[in-house]
Every structure is written in C-alpha cells, then in structure tokens.
C-alpha positions in Angstrom: -5.3 224.2 -18.5 -3.4 221.2 -19.5 -4.5 217.6 -18.8 -0.9 216.9 -17.9 0.9 218.6 -15.0 3.1 221.4 -15.7 6.2 219.3 -14.9 5.4 217.2 -17.9 5.7 218.3 -21.6 3.9 216.0 -24.0 6.0 217.4 -26.9 9.5 216.3 -25.4 11.1 213.5 -27.3 12.3 211.7 -23.9 8.8 211.0 -22.6 6.5 208.0 -22.5 3.2 207.2 -21.4 1.8 203.8 -19.9 -1.6 202.9 -20.6 -3.3 201.7 -17.4 -6.6 200.2 -16.3 -8.2 199.3 -13.2 -11.1 197.1 -12.5 -13.3 197.2 -9.3 -14.3 193.5 -8.1 -15.9 192.3 -4.9 -12.6 191.0 -4.1 -10.5 194.3 -4.4 -9.2 196.4 -7.4 -7.3 194.7 -10.2 -4.7 197.0 -11.8 -3.3 196.3 -15.1 -1.0 197.8 -17.8 -2.3 197.5 -21.4 -0.1 195.6 -23.9 3.1 195.8 -22.0 4.9 193.0 -19.9 5.8 194.7 -16.8 5.3 195.3 -13.0 4.9 198.9 -12.3 4.7 200.6 -9.0 3.1 204.2 -9.0 3.7 207.0 -6.7 1.0 206.0 -4.4 2.6 202.5 -3.9 0.1 200.6 -5.9 1.3 197.8 -8.2 0.1 197.5 -11.9 0.6 194.2 -13.7 1.1 194.3 -17.5 1.0 191.7 -20.3 1.3 191.9 -24.0 -1.6 189.3 -24.1 -4.0 191.9 -22.5 -5.6 194.3 -24.9 -8.4 196.8 -25.1 -10.5 197.1 -28.1 -13.2 199.2 -29.5 -12.9 202.2 -27.2 -15.8 204.5 -28.4 -16.6 207.8 -27.7 -20.1 209.3 -27.3 -20.7 210.7 -30.7 -23.9 210.7 -32.9 -26.0 209.1 -30.3 -23.8 206.1 -29.5 -23.4 204.9 -26.0 -19.7 204.2 -25.8 -18.7 200.6 -25.3 -15.6 198.4 -25.6 -14.0 195.2 -24.7 -10.8 194.2 -22.7 -9.4 190.8 -23.7 -6.8 188.6 -22.1 -5.6 185.7 -24.6 -3.5 183.0 -23.2 -2.4 179.5 -23.4 -3.6 177.2 -20.7 -1.0 175.2 -18.8 -2.6 171.6 -18.5 -1.0 171.2 -15.1 -2.4 174.5 -13.7 -5.9 175.3 -12.6 -8.6 176.8 -15.2 -9.0 180.5 -14.9 -12.1 180.2 -17.1 -13.8 177.7 -14.5 -12.9 179.9 -11.7 -14.6 182.9 -13.3 -17.5 181.0 -14.1 -17.9 179.8 -10.6 -18.2 183.5 -9.6 -21.1 184.0 -12.0 -22.1 186.9 -14.2 -22.7 189.1 -11.5 -19.2 189.3 -10.3 -18.3 192.2 -12.4 -21.6 193.5 -13.5 -22.0 197.4 -12.7 -18.5 197.5 -11.3 -16.2 200.5 -12.3 -13.7 200.2 -15.0 -11.2 203.1 -15.0 -8.7 204.1 -17.7 -5.4 206.0 -16.7 -2.2 207.3 -18.4 1.0 207.2 -16.5 3.2 209.9 -17.7 7.0 209.2 -17.7 9.5 211.9 -18.1 12.4 209.7 -18.7 13.2 206.0 -18.6 14.1 206.1 -14.8 10.7 207.2 -13.9 9.4 203.6 -14.8 11.2 202.5 -11.6 10.6 205.7 -9.7 7.8 208.0 -11.0 7.4 211.5 -10.1 3.7 212.0 -11.4 0.6 209.9 -10.1 -1.6 208.2 -12.9 -4.0 210.4 -14.4 -7.5 209.2 -15.0 -9.0 210.1 -18.4 -12.1 207.5 -18.7 -14.5 205.6 -16.6 -16.8 202.7 -17.8 -19.1 200.2 -16.3 -18.3 196.5 -16.7 -21.2 194.6 -18.2 -20.4 191.0 -19.6 -17.6 188.3 -19.4 -17.4 186.0 -22.5 -15.0 183.1 -22.9 -13.5 181.5 -25.8 -11.7 178.1 -26.1 -9.8 177.2 -29.2 -7.9 173.9 -29.5 -6.3 172.3 -26.5 -4.8 175.1 -24.8 -5.6 178.5 -26.5 -8.0 180.5 -24.3 -9.5 184.1 -24.2 -11.5 186.0 -21.8 -13.2 189.2 -22.5 -14.9 191.8 -20.5 -17.5 194.1 -22.2 -17.8 197.5 -20.8 -20.2 200.4 -21.5 -20.3 204.2 -20.5 -22.6 205.7 -17.9 -24.7 206.9 -20.6 -25.6 203.6 -22.0 -29.3 204.0 -20.8 -29.8 207.0 -23.0 -30.7 205.1 -26.1 -33.8 203.8 -24.3 -34.8 207.0 -22.7 -38.6 207.8 -23.0 -39.4 210.6 -25.4 -40.7 213.9 -24.0 -43.0 215.8 -26.2 -42.4 219.6 -26.1 -45.9 220.6 -25.3 -47.2 221.8 -21.7 -47.4 218.2 -20.3 -43.8 217.3 -21.4 -42.5 220.7 -20.3 -44.1 220.0 -16.9 -42.3 216.7 -16.7 -38.9 218.4 -17.4 -39.8 220.9 -14.5 -40.7 218.5 -12.0 -44.6 218.6 -12.5 -44.9 222.3 -12.4 -47.3 223.7 -15.0 -45.9 226.0 -17.6 -48.5 227.2 -20.1 -46.0 229.0 -22.3 -46.0 226.3 -25.0 -49.9 226.5 -25.6 -49.2 229.1 -28.2 -46.3 227.6 -30.2 -46.9 227.3 -33.9 -48.4 224.2 -34.7 -48.2 224.4 -38.6 -45.2 225.5 -41.0 -47.5 227.6 -43.1 -45.6 230.6 -44.7 -47.6 233.5 -46.2 -44.6 234.6 -48.4 -41.7 232.4 -49.5 -38.5 233.5 -47.9 -36.4 233.3 -51.2 -37.9 233.5 -54.8 
C-alpha cells in the first residue's frame, strides 16, 4: 500500500509536492507553506499561506532513543511603521502554544495547474507538539521568531525503569502477581565454554 493515492505517481517527471504545516492555536488553526511565497487553496477550501522567510529545521526521527524535536522559524524585517509581532506574541504568554498540535502535510501536485485547482487533499505525515517560542532581535529591523516542537514520545527519556523481577512484571501487568520470574537465572556461570 502506497502513502500516495493511486492517481499520483511519485516517479513522474511532471509532479511536484508542497510542504505544508498547520499549527493549532487557541485562536484557530494557522496553515503555512514551508519555504515558498504563495497562497494555496486545498480541495477542502482551506487557505495555506507561504513565505520564503519561513523554514523548518532539525526535523528528527525517533532513532537511538532520541525523542524527535525541531524548530520552525520565521525571519523577517520589522517595518518601523507597523505594530510589533514579537510584542503581540509576548503578550499572549508562553502558554499560548504550549501543548498544541503541529501537523506536517505534503500536497501532491500532478501538474502545474493543480496548484490552482488541486485534485488530491493534503496528506498528513507527521504530528508534533508545540513547546516553546523564542525571539531574536538583530539590529534595528531584523527579527526572528522560532517555535520549538517535540514528538508525542518526548517523555520517554524520563520514564522510570522497571526491573524485570516479579514486582516489576506485576507493574507491567497492572498489579497482577506473576511468579514466573522467580526462577530466572541470576548469574552468568557457564560450566563449559561454548567455544574453545
């Protein structure tokens, strides 16, 4: 079974894919196109807004015990005559996005015309949890806003160790006693070496 629908051949030379990201906020869902200046309307009529100044970095996978994390950054020049986006976000507070869903999608495009009238809905491939907002001010007008996110498995690195004895096994089984581990080997004594 393919991730893509049967009408989309990822090996075709004429195709394209848009990287999309949606952020749940208390004020509604924010839909963004990563790294592309555009406004895109999907098959469900939802608008996605893109900018080359918006990037996603450090998308990790759950490999070798690492809880996947990453950052999404908007870098821009502050218009001195306009209101400050950073001040507005600081007024919302740190809890504004903490714990909200950050979903990543791909939008298959079978040909250039589908950018204006797509035939396939965006396909979700990843979900992360928003955690932090950090701000950077450089010079008079250069600004940057970064949102840190982690995977649902972020707490696994702090999980309590369960010893594989009768008590630990009972914890895994919901408190039910299981005496089968009473007789497990407790030494690595070998009477005869396996190889000489």
